[in-house]
N, C-alpha and C positions, 0 to 999 in steps of 0.2 A: 725133245722139243716140247713136249707136252709137261714135262718136269720143269721146263724153265718157265714156262708160261705159267704156270699156277703159281709162284712165288711173284711173278710180276703182277699177277693180276690180283694175288693178295695184298701186294704194295698198294698198289694203286686204289685199290677199294680201301684200304688203311688211311691212307693221305686224302680221300673223299669225306670220309667220316671225320677226320680231324678238322679239314675245312669247315665243315657242316659244325661242328661243335663249338669251334672257334667263333663261326658266324653265330651262331644261337647265343655263345656267352656274351658276343659283342652287344647283340640286339638288347639282352636282358640290362646289361648293365647301361646301355643308352636308355632305356625304358625307366629303370630305377632313376636314374639321372633327373629325366625329364618329370617322374614322380616328385622327387625331392624339389625340384625348381618351383612346382606348383604350390607345394605345401609350404615353402620360403614364401613364395608369393601372397598367399593367403592370408599367413600367420598372423601379419601386421593388423590386418584387417579384423581378426580375431581377438587378438590383443586391445584393440581400441575399442572392440564392442564390450570386451569385459571391464575396460577401465570406466567405461562410460556410466555403468553401474556401480562404480565403488568412490564415487565422489563426497568426500566426508567432511568437507569447508569449503567457505567462500573468504575471500579478502576484501574487504570495504576498503575501497581506494581512499575516499574521501577527501579529506584536506591533507595527506598525506604528502604531496609534492610541495605544499606551502613551507616556508621557513618557519624554524623556532621558534622565531620573536612571533611571526604572525599567528602560528598555531595557540601560543601562550595568551594574544589578545583574544583571539577568537574563542577560545577557552573561557577566559573571564566574562565576555559578551554573553556568551550563550549560558552561562551558568546562571548570571543576573538575569538573563530572560526566564530560564527556566522556574529558575527559585521564585521569581514574581507571578509568573503562571500558575504556580502549584499554590503558593499562599492565598491569592486571590480567588481563584476556583474554589480552593477547599473552602475558604469562608463564604462564598455565596452557596454553596452545599449546605454547610452549617446553618446558614440565616433561613434560606428557603425551607429548609425542614424541620426549624425548631420556632421559627417567630409565627405565632398565630397570625399576627396581622398580613403576611404574606401568602392567605392562602387562594389566591386568584390563580387559574389556568397559566397565565403568562409567567408565573414565579415556579410554578410546579414544572412547565417545559423549560425554564432557565436553569433550574436545580439540575435537571438529566443533560441538558446541555455541557454545565460545568463539571460534570461527572464523564461524559463522555470526553470532554476535553484533557482532563486531568490523565485518563486511560491513553489517550492520543501521543499526549505529549513525553509521558511515561514509558510507551514503547519503543521511541526510536531516541531520544536526546540523552538519556544517562547514555546510553551505549556510545554515543558520539563524543560525548566529554571525556569518556575513560580512552578511547581512541586518539582524541586530541594530545593527549598526555605521555602516551606509550606508543612502543614502536609495532606492537603487535597486533595487527588489525584482522585478524582473523575471526570467525565465528563459525559454529559447527553447523551441519546442514539442517538439523533439527530445529537451532535457534533460528536459523534464516526462515524456516517454513513458517515456525512459532512468530516469529516478526511479523511476517508476512499477513498472516490470517489476522493478528491483531489490526493490522492498517486497514486490512479489507473490513474486517465486523465494525471497528470503531468508525471507519468513515463513511461507508454505507449507511450506517444508524444517525450519526449526524447530517447527511444529505436529506435523508426523509424527515429529521426531526426540524431541520430549518423550514421545510415546507410546511409541516403542520403549525410551526410558529407564526408561519404568514398568515394563515388560514384563522389561526387565532384571531390575529392582529384584524384579519378584516372582520370576521364577525362582531368584534368588540366595537368596531369604529362604525361599520355600515348596518349591523343589528343590533345597536346598544339595549332594546328592550327584551329581545331573545337571547341575549348573550348566556344568562345563567342557565337557561334550560336547553340550549344548543350545545354548550362546553359545560356541560356536568361533567362531576368527578369520575364517573363511569367511563364517560366518553375520553376523557383526557387518560386516564390509565389505560384504557385500549388503545388510544394513539402510541402513547409511550411504548408499551409492549409491543407495539407492530414493527417500532423502530427497533427494538433489541432483536426482534426475533428474526424481522428480515435482513438483519444484518449479519446473524449468526449463520443462516441458512445459505446467504448469496457469497458470505466469507467462504462456506465451505466448497462452492463451486468455482470461486476464484481461485482457490488454493488448488484443487483439483485442475484445472486448466493451466496454471504455471509450473506445476512439477510433474504432469503426465508424460513426460519426454523423459529421458536419460540425460544426464550432462557430460560432456566428454571434450567440451571445448574449454577456453581459459575460462578460470573461476574468478577472476577480478572484478568486482560491481564497481562500476565508476559512480559512487554514491555514496552517502554515510549511512545508509541503512539498505535492507534489501528491499528495493522497489520493483514491482512486480516486470513492467517491460523491459527492463534491464536484465533480471535476472535469466527471464525468457528466452531473449537474445542469446544467452551461453548455453542454451539446451540444443541437443540434436533432436532428428525426427521433423517432423512438419510443424517448425517455428510459427509459419505463417496461420494456420489453423488455430492456434493457442491465442495468436495477438488478435486474430479477428473475432474471437470469442469474447476477449476480453475488450476489444471496443465496443462491441455489441452489448455486453455488459454496461458497460461506463456509459454509453449513450443511453439506455434506460433508466439507470440509476440516477445520472446527472440531470438528463433533459426532462425526464418526468416531474420531478419536484419543480426544475426550473419552468415548468408550464403553471404550475399550480401556483407558484411565487409571485410570475408574471401575472396571472390573471387577479390573484388576489390585491396585489398593489394597483395594479390598473382601476379596479374598483373602487380601492381606496381614495386613491388621486381624483376619482369624477366625484366621490363622495365629499372630498376637503373643498374642490373648487366650488362646490355647491352651497357650502356655509358660508355667512355673509360675516361672522365673527372674525378677526383676523388673530384673535391672541388664540381662539380654538385651531384654528389653520396651524399657527406654529406649534402648538404644543404637539397635534397629530404628527406634523411633518417631523418634529423632532423624534418622536419615537419610533416612525418608519425608518427614518432616515439610520438609524442606530441598527436596525436589523439589516437594511439594505447592504450596509458597509461590510457586515461578517458575510454575507451572501455573495458579495462581489469578491471578497478576498478568498473565500474555500472554494468557490465553483470556479474562479478562473486559473487559480492554480492546479485544480483537480483534473478541470480540462485538458489544460495544456499537457499533463504528464501521463494521461489515460487516454485522452481522443486525437492527439497528435499523431501524424504518422512518425515510424521509428528514425527515419531517414532526416527529420527535423530536429532530434535530439541531439544532446551533448553533453557534458560532463559541465561546462559552464554555463548552460542552460536549464540543467535539470536541477542542479544543487540549489540555485537561487529558488526556485517554484515549489521545490521539497520544503525548503526552510518556511515557504511562506502558508504552506498548509498544516505543517507539522508542529510550528513553533510561533509563528507571527499570530495566527489566527486564534490558537488557544490563549494566548497571552492577552490579544485584544478584547476577546469575548467580554470579560468581566469589566473590561474599562468600558467599553460602548455601553453595556447594560447596567453597569453599576453607578458608576460615578455620574453620569447623567439623568439618574432616576433619583428624584427626592425620597421616595419611599425605601428605595434599598439604603440610600445614605442615613436615612432614620432607624432602620433595620441594623445597619452597621454600628452606629451609635448605641444604641441600646444593648447590642451582643456586647459590645467593649466596655460597657458598663456594668453588666451582669459579669465579665469576666474579671473587672477590676473588684468589684465586691467579692466576688468568690475567693481570691486570691489575698483580700484582706483579711 
């Protein structure tokens, strides 16, 4: 009996051990399967996070959806406008910096305005012209950053310079006897230096706010150049914070000069109305109207691009306003300031004569 019970007891213990071993092995396989499942669920997120920091290029949609005939027409028109703007602004730079008769502060500011316009239009338009003729609309990440910084730098500098030019006209019209003392050479150099330096520093800040987040979304930019609000919308992370900072900066950079411009021209208008001579009024109105035209073009388009809520934007709205402040304004500045100014016309004639004598 005891001899029989021992084998049965040993067999029963062996079966129990086998069942326990199978249960432990099954539990281990289940646990391993769960861990693999969790790793598989987490893995796509880690891949996305790594991909977000490896964006190397953007695609500028621009006028890609237009027909070939439309792109050819746009290329012809934009090339003509670009060539015209470059030629006229370069001529103004040459004249204002070489003609001794144009040594007043107004022409000193005008020369720097033309230089900013040359930089502005060269930053965006040549690339657009190339993309109108080719199918490859990609730009590298570094190229996009560089272009955006130059747009910030030159755009902010031009905003401030236009305000200083309005102040110059206010002093010239409302305080003509003290004009030479107030707007002396050292003051003009300081004002222009302020434009360039502030534009440079502010451009660094705006550049940081635009590229502080990684990029993990669609890299198609619905414009013909890397415009900040559109590029920021493609980034990950806290996009709203970057947008709010860009909006706050644009509010200060655009509205502060606008306050100075409005104040200057309000006082100019009061001074004009107090004058009895109708000829004097007409001449002063003509000078100020040209400056106001430039201000309206530039500030209206810039405010729409950088101060409007993103929900109101769209490719059909963004591109016309972008063209307005990147191409139309730089082309209109020399036309408005030069061809309506007798002194500039005379300086151009003298420059052409010198060129003709030198070539002969």
